N, C-alpha and C positions, 0 to 999 in steps of 0.2 A: 415291513411297515411302509406305507406309501408316503413319499415326500410331498410336501405342499408345493414346493417349487423345485423344478429340475435345474440343476446347476449347469452352467455353460461348460463345454469341453475345454481341456487345457489348451488345445491349439487355438481355440477361438477367443479365449479370455483376453489376450492383449488387445486384439482389434475391438472387442466389445467395450473394454474399459476406455479405449481411446475415444470412441464415439459417444460414450456416456460420461465423459469427465465432468466434474462439478466445478463451477466457478465459486471459489471461496474468496470473497472480497474482504481480505484482512486489513482492517483499518489501522492507522498508525496512531502513535501517541499524539493527542490533540491539546495537551495543556502543558505549558512550561512555566514553572513558578519562578519569577524573577525577584531580585532583591532590591530593597530600597525603593526609589522612585520609579523603577522600571516595571513595576507590576501593573501592566495595562493589557487590555484585550488584544491590541495590535501586536505587542511583543509576544504574548503567549501563543497567538495564532500563527505568527511567523515562525516561531521556533518549533511548531508542531511538525512531526516527521510525516511527510507526504509521499516520499519515494523511498525505494530501497528495499523494503520487505519483499520477500520472494512471493510471486503470484502462484499459488498452488494449482490454479487452473492451467496456467501456462506450463507448469511442471508436468502435470499429467498429460496434457496435449503433446508435449515435446518428447516424452520418454516412453509412453505406452503406445505400441504400434503393432501392425500385423507381422507375423513371423517371417514373411518372405523378404523383409527389408534388412539391410545391413545396419542402418542407422534409424533412429526414431524421429529425427527432425524431418521437415519437409524436403522433398527432393530438389536437386539443383534446377533452377529456373522456374520453380513453382511459386505461386503467389497466393497468400491467404489473408483475408480480411476478417476482423472480429470486432463486434460491438459489445461494450461493457457499460452497464449502468450501476453506479454505486451510490448509496445513501448512508449518511452518518448523522447521528444526533449526539450533541454534547450538551450536558447540563452541568454548570459549575457555579460555585459560590466563592467569592473572594472577599476577604476581610482586610480592609486598609486601616492601619493604625499608625499613629505618629506620636512620639513622646518628646516633650521639651522640658528639660530640667526635671525629669522624673514625673512630669505631669502629662496626662493624656490630653493632647490638643486636637487630635483628629481620630475619628472612628466612624466607619461606615461599612455596610455590607452590600456588595454588588452581585446581583444574580445575572447570569448569562445563559441564554438558551440559543444554541446554534444548530441550524439545519443545513447540511451540505449535500447537494446533488451533483454528481459528476458523470457526464456522458463521454465515453472514450472510444475512439476509433484507432485500432491497431492494425498495422500492415506488416506481414512477415514475408520475406523473400529468400528463397533458397540460393545462397551464394555457392555452396557446395552441398553434397549429400550430408555432410556432417557439420556444416556451418550455415547458420541462418541469421540474416540481418533483420532488424525490427525498428519501426518508427511508430511512436505513440503520441497522439494529440488529444488532450482532454479539454472539455468545455465544462466550466464550473459555474454553478449557481449557489449562492449562499444567502441564507436568511438568518438574521441575528436579532435578538431582543436583549438589550442591556441598557444600563443607565447612560452609556456614552453614545450608543448608536442602535437604531432599530430600523431595519429596511432590508432591501434585496440588492445584491451585487452580482452581476453576470460578467463573464469574460473568459478568455482563453487561459488555460492552466500552463504548467511547465511542459514543454516539448521534450520528449526522451528519444534517444537514438542508442541502439545497442546491438550486440551480437551474442549468439549462443553457439557454443562449440561442444561437440560430442567427441572426446578423444578416442574412445574405444568402440568397436562394433558391438552389436547386441549379442548377448549370450544367455542361454537358458539358465546357466548356473550362477552367473554373476549379476549384481545389480546394474541398472543402466545409470551412467554418470553423465551429467551435463554441466558445463561451466558457462558463466555469462559475465558480460561487462556492459554496463549501461551508463551513459552520460546524460545528465539532465540539464537542460538549458533553462535559465530563469526568464522564460518568455511571459509568464503570468504577471499579473499586477502584484508588485512587491508590497507586503505588509509594512515594510520599513519606509515606504514612501507615501503611505496613505495619510490623510489628515484626520485627526481624531474627530469622530462624529460625522464623517462624510464618506464612508464606504469601508469595504473590507478588501483584503488581499485575496487574489485567486491563485497565487503561486507561493513558493517557499521564499523567494527573494534572493536566492543565491544558487550558483551552479554546484553540481555534485556528481560524484562518480561512485557507482555501486559495483562491487565485485561479488559474485555469488557462485555457489555450487549446489547442485541438486542431485539426489539419488533416489531411485525407485526400484521396486522389485515386485513382479507379478507372481502371486501364489493363488492360483485358481480357487475360488472366484474373487479373491481379494488382491488389491494392489496397495502396498505400503510405500510411503515416501517421506523424505526428510530434506531439509534445506538449511543453508547457512549463508549469511551475507554480511558484507562490511561496506558502510557508506561513509565517504569522506566529502565534506563540504568546503567550498572555497569562500573566503571572507568577503562580505559585502561592504564596500567602503564608499566614501564620498556621499554619505547619507546626511540628511538634515531634517530629522524628525523630532518634533517636540514630544518629550515623554515626561509628563508632570511639569516640574520646574527645570528640567535638564533637556539637553539636545543630543540625540543619538547620532553619532557620525560614523560608527563602524560596528559590524557584528561579525564575530568569528564563531561559526558553528563547531560543536564538538563532534567527534566520530560516533557512529551508531553501529551496533552489532545486533543482528537479527538471526533468529533460528526458529525453525518450525518442524512439525511432524504431523502425520495423520495417515488415514487409510481411506480407500474407496472400495465399496462392496457392490457387486453386480447382483441386484435382486432378480432381474430377468434380462432378456435381450433388449428391453426398451426402458428399463428403469434402474437407476443406481443411486446410491447414497454416499456421502462423504462426511467425515468428521476430522477436523484438524485443529491444531493449536499453534499460535504464532506469538513470539515474544520479541520485543525490541528494547534494547538498553541504549540510551543516548547519553553520552558524556556531557559535561557542562559546556555551555556556550558562553562567550564573553562579549559583553556590550561595552563599547568605549564611548564616553561622553565628550562633549566639546571642551569641557574644562580639564580633560585628561584623566578623569577618574574612570575606573573599570568595575563593572558589576558582573557577577557570574550567576547563571541560572542554576537551578538544582538538577541533579542527575535524574533522568526520566526512565521509568520502566513501564512499558505497555504490554499487556497480555490480552489476547482475544481468542475465545473458543468459538469455532464456526461449525455450522451444520448445513449440509447442502443436499439438494435433490436434482437429479437430471432425468429428463424424459426425451427419448429419441423420437422426434416427430417424423423423420424421414431418414434414408441412408446417409444424407449429407447435412442434416439439421438436428441439433440437439439443444433443447432449451434447458438452461441451468439456473437455479435459484439458490441463494445461500443466505443464512442469517447468522450474524456474529454477536456475541455478548462480551462486553468489556469486563476484564477481571482485575483491573487496577485503577486507581484514581487518574492516571495519565492516559487511560484508554477512552474511546468513545463509549457512551452508554450502551448503544447497540448500533449495528450496521445491517444493511440489506443490499444484496448484490444480484444482478441479473446478467447473463452472458449468452451470446449466440453468434454463430458464424454468419458472415454476410455473403460470402461467395457460395451461394446456393447452386 
């Protein structure tokens, strides 16, 4: 029987999958339900997880490589630039109700439609053959339609600095393992310092540390991969944001646990596909008011199923597009991602 597609050889599969890795823009949980008077768009947006989930494109790029290298990260002294564009749409409906002496005194339904476009420039530098440093700078544009604010906000997002370390050399029989540590600086506009009705935040509003581990295995013509990450956030204090009839003075984010899995399949020497799943569970965050009262948000669970396509335009350039579908109420309705290397 004649095959419709000729499969790549086992020796060439790792290099092929490296050049055809797919950018999977896995969006984060975008809605945090607060209790009492803290149920506002600013608080929900600020508590949305924006960093920490493992980037499956970086995972494939870092772990799948040619067979003549001892490690899959870029070599010592090498520099790599990458451009990412991500789009996320969130549609939500919030019901505000207040009871006084068993009588309903307040009831309204607030519809929110949020569009977020993020342009990111990432720089990787080989500190050692098995140790890579990374700096990421996002530029964020948000358009929101709600009862409290409708308009566009542009600005710098949260700057991230991190390292990736590969403890073991590549082996044909063992999966490739990479660990990572990323520190996020709250350089973007904090949602906890915005004025209601006068703009949106472009950052998370607090510093955070993410520790992650990634594993992948090439089985010609398929590469399977998995990841796990833990994000710890630092409390944002000295705030003075009016939330309803109260004033927010401190926000303590809860830890977040993320995990994902998926596979990449080489259809030919120039085209590949990817399917992956990412879930993030974020513990409760605590909001402290000026009068000393504390409110806790609900635990969030975000799940996204992503599909990607990569086309190799040249030996050094691969264009990658991905589409993600939210699987839970705390996830974006859908996401769209685009990725390409800049060092052509």
